[in-house]
C-alpha positions in Angstrom: -95.7 -136.0 204.2 -94.4 -133.6 206.9 -92.9 -130.1 207.0 -89.4 -130.2 208.5 -88.3 -126.7 209.3 -84.7 -125.5 209.2 -82.3 -123.2 211.1 -79.1 -122.7 209.1 -76.4 -120.9 210.9 -73.3 -119.3 209.2 -70.8 -116.9 210.8 -73.0 -116.8 213.9 -76.2 -115.7 212.0 -79.3 -117.5 210.9 -79.1 -117.4 207.1 -80.2 -118.9 203.9 -77.4 -119.4 201.4 -77.1 -120.5 197.7 -76.4 -124.2 197.6 -72.8 -125.0 196.5 -71.5 -121.5 197.2 -70.2 -122.2 200.6 -66.4 -122.0 200.9 -64.2 -122.6 203.9 -61.8 -119.9 202.7 -62.7 -116.6 204.4 -66.0 -118.3 205.6 -67.7 -117.2 202.4 -71.2 -118.0 201.1 -73.6 -116.3 198.7 -76.4 -115.1 200.9 -80.1 -115.2 200.1 -81.2 -114.0 203.5 -79.7 -113.0 206.9 -82.1 -112.9 209.8 -82.4 -110.3 212.5 -83.4 -113.0 214.9 -81.3 -115.7 216.5 -81.6 -119.4 216.3 -83.5 -119.7 219.6 -86.3 -117.5 218.1 -86.9 -120.0 215.4 -86.7 -122.9 217.8 -89.4 -121.3 220.0 -91.6 -120.7 216.9 -91.3 -124.3 215.8 -91.9 -125.6 219.3 -95.0 -123.4 219.8 -96.4 -124.8 216.5 -95.6 -128.4 217.6 -93.4 -129.0 214.5 -91.0 -131.8 215.1 -87.9 -132.9 213.3 -86.5 -129.7 212.0 -82.8 -129.5 211.5 -80.2 -127.0 212.7 -77.2 -126.9 210.4 -73.8 -125.4 211.5 -72.3 -124.1 208.3 -68.9 -123.2 209.7 -66.2 -125.8 210.2 -64.7 -126.3 213.6 -61.5 -124.4 212.6 -63.5 -121.3 211.6 -63.2 -118.1 213.8 -67.0 -118.1 213.7 -67.5 -121.6 214.8 -67.8 -120.9 218.5 -70.7 -118.4 217.9 -72.4 -120.6 215.4 -72.2 -123.5 217.9 -73.5 -121.3 220.7 -76.5 -120.4 218.6 -77.2 -124.1 217.9 -77.0 -125.0 221.6 -79.3 -122.1 222.5 -81.9 -123.4 220.0 -81.7 -126.9 221.5 -82.2 -125.5 225.0 -85.4 -123.9 223.8 -86.7 -127.0 222.0 -85.1 -130.1 223.5 -85.8 -133.4 221.6 -87.6 -131.4 218.9 -84.7 -130.6 216.6 -81.8 -132.4 214.8 -78.3 -131.0 214.4 -75.9 -131.3 211.6 -72.7 -129.7 210.3 -69.3 -131.1 211.3 -70.7 -133.9 213.3 -68.3 -136.8 214.1 -67.9 -139.5 216.7 -66.1 -137.0 219.1 -68.8 -134.4 219.3 -72.1 -136.2 218.4 -72.9 -137.2 221.9 -72.4 -133.6 223.1 -75.3 -132.4 220.9 -77.5 -135.3 221.9 -76.9 -134.5 225.5 -77.6 -130.9 224.8 -81.1 -131.8 223.5 -80.8 -132.8 219.9 -83.2 -135.6 218.9 -80.8 -136.8 216.2 -77.4 -135.8 214.8 -77.0 -135.5 211.1 -73.8 -136.8 209.5 -72.4 -136.5 206.0 -68.7 -135.9 205.6 -67.4 -137.9 208.5 -68.7 -141.2 207.2 -67.0 -140.7 203.8 -63.3 -140.9 203.2 -61.3 -140.9 200.0 -64.5 -140.6 198.1 -66.2 -143.7 199.5 -68.3 -144.7 202.4 -66.2 -145.4 205.5 -68.1 -148.2 207.2 -65.8 -148.2 210.2 -66.7 -144.6 210.9 -70.3 -145.3 210.2 -70.3 -148.2 212.7 -68.5 -145.9 215.2 -71.2 -143.3 214.9 -73.9 -145.9 215.3 -72.2 -147.1 218.5 -71.7 -143.6 219.8 -75.3 -142.4 219.6 -77.3 -145.4 218.3 -79.0 -145.8 214.8 -82.2 -144.4 216.3 -80.6 -141.0 216.8 -78.6 -140.9 213.5 -79.7 -139.1 210.3 -77.5 -139.5 207.2 -77.3 -136.5 204.9 -76.9 -137.7 201.4 -76.4 -134.4 199.7 -76.0 -134.9 196.0 -75.4 -133.3 192.6 -76.8 -134.4 189.2 -74.3 -135.9 186.7 -74.7 -137.6 183.4 -75.2 -141.0 184.9 -77.2 -140.1 187.9 -76.6 -138.4 191.3 -73.3 -138.4 193.1 -72.9 -137.8 196.8 -71.1 -134.6 197.7 -69.5 -133.8 201.1 -67.5 -131.2 203.0 -70.2 -128.4 202.7 -70.9 -129.7 199.2 -67.4 -128.9 197.9 -66.2 -132.5 197.3 -67.6 -135.2 195.0 -67.5 -138.8 196.1 -67.6 -142.0 194.0 -70.9 -143.0 195.6 -74.1 -142.8 193.5 -77.5 -142.2 195.0 -79.5 -145.3 194.3 -82.0 -147.7 195.8 -79.0 -150.0 196.6 -77.2 -147.2 198.4 -80.2 -146.4 200.6 -80.7 -150.1 201.4 -77.0 -150.4 202.3 -77.0 -147.4 204.6 -80.5 -147.8 206.1 -79.4 -150.2 208.8 -77.1 -147.6 210.3 -79.6 -144.7 210.7 -83.2 -143.6 211.6 -83.7 -141.2 208.7 -82.2 -139.6 205.6 -81.9 -135.9 204.8 -81.4 -135.4 201.0 -80.1 -132.1 199.7 -80.5 -131.5 196.0 -77.5 -129.3 195.8 -78.0 -128.1 192.2 -81.3 -126.4 193.1 -80.7 -125.8 196.8 -81.2 -122.2 197.9 -82.4 -121.0 194.5 -86.2 -121.4 195.0 -86.7 -122.1 191.3 -88.3 -125.5 191.5 -87.7 -129.0 192.8 -85.7 -131.9 191.3 -88.5 -134.3 190.2 -86.1 -137.0 189.1 -84.5 -137.2 192.4 -87.8 -137.1 194.3 -89.1 -140.0 192.2 -86.0 -142.0 193.0 -86.5 -141.4 196.7 -90.2 -142.0 196.6 -89.7 -145.4 195.0 -87.8 -146.5 198.1 -89.9 -145.5 201.1 -88.4 -147.8 203.8 -87.4 -145.0 206.2 -88.3 -141.3 206.6 -86.6 -139.1 204.0 -86.6 -135.3 204.1 -86.0 -133.6 200.8 -84.4 -130.1 200.5 -83.9 -128.0 197.4 -85.7 -125.6 195.2 -89.2 -125.5 196.8 -90.7 -122.1 195.9 -94.5 -122.5 196.0 -97.3 -124.9 197.1 -97.2 -126.5 193.6 -93.8 -127.8 194.5 -95.1 -129.4 197.6 -97.8 -131.0 195.5 -95.1 -132.4 193.2 -93.2 -133.8 196.2 -96.4 -135.4 197.5 -97.4 -136.9 194.2 -94.0 -137.8 192.7 -92.7 -139.0 196.1 -95.8 -141.1 196.6 -96.5 -139.3 199.9 -93.4 -140.8 201.4 -91.1 -137.7 201.3 -91.0 -135.0 203.9 -90.1 -131.4 202.8 -88.0 -128.6 204.2 -88.2 -125.1 202.9 -85.5 -122.4 203.2 -85.2 -119.3 201.1 -88.7 -119.4 199.7 -90.3 -119.3 203.2 -91.5 -115.9 204.5 -89.6 -116.5 207.7 -86.4 -116.2 205.5 -87.5 -113.4 203.2 -89.4 -115.6 200.7 -93.0 -115.5 199.4 -94.3 -118.8 200.9 -96.3 -118.0 204.0 -95.3 -120.2 207.0 -98.9 -120.6 208.1 -100.1 -121.6 204.7 -97.4 -124.3 204.4 -98.3 -125.7 207.8 -102.0 -125.7 206.8 -101.3 -127.3 203.4 -99.1 -130.1 204.7 -101.3 -130.6 207.7 -104.0 -131.7 205.3 -101.8 -134.6 204.2 -101.0 -136.0 207.7 
């Protein structure tokens, strides 16, 4: 189990937002926290603590009036911590290599490899060809439904027909190095993790998986460790003191460090 930190950027600011509240219209999101520091501040902090594999997420689409500043923040963070951070948000075959060349260890892809509600394997193969599976993270953000978890895309606004399952992870694992799983229903609320989803992910365990959503105390990390069979990494947003929460960064590092 590892701690994978985050730098979420929206409207040119490092923020924590409520999952599922993000809208393209008017660049709106319900905010939990807006930082006084820029993305490079957090990148330097993670570098100094030797924490690898954190993710930078650009939460504005390319057509947004804020996209240029959001992207500038992301590139500044990569310059501070080259090969130490992953980048996601609007990644496609046209811009993926730019972020890799700017210093990203991996690019994180969701929406681009889904079309008409299904996996687009031609785009997935294109992404693999562009940057290599060893530099590709697939973000399988999902929402709970009656019959399981459905993958959601486009900043969590669109449901697909794809269900999160062992079969899906097997099918996609040959195209990527890692998975990032956002539990959208609990993301940004700091009210507890999704045990059912964690159990599903922990039962697989063939490649690194980072879980995001609902973590609000050390007990949640213990749940992830136990229910996920020690196979699942964790990222913490709104609950972390770096982003206005009650979980102390140093305590999280110390706690998870015991499991390494």
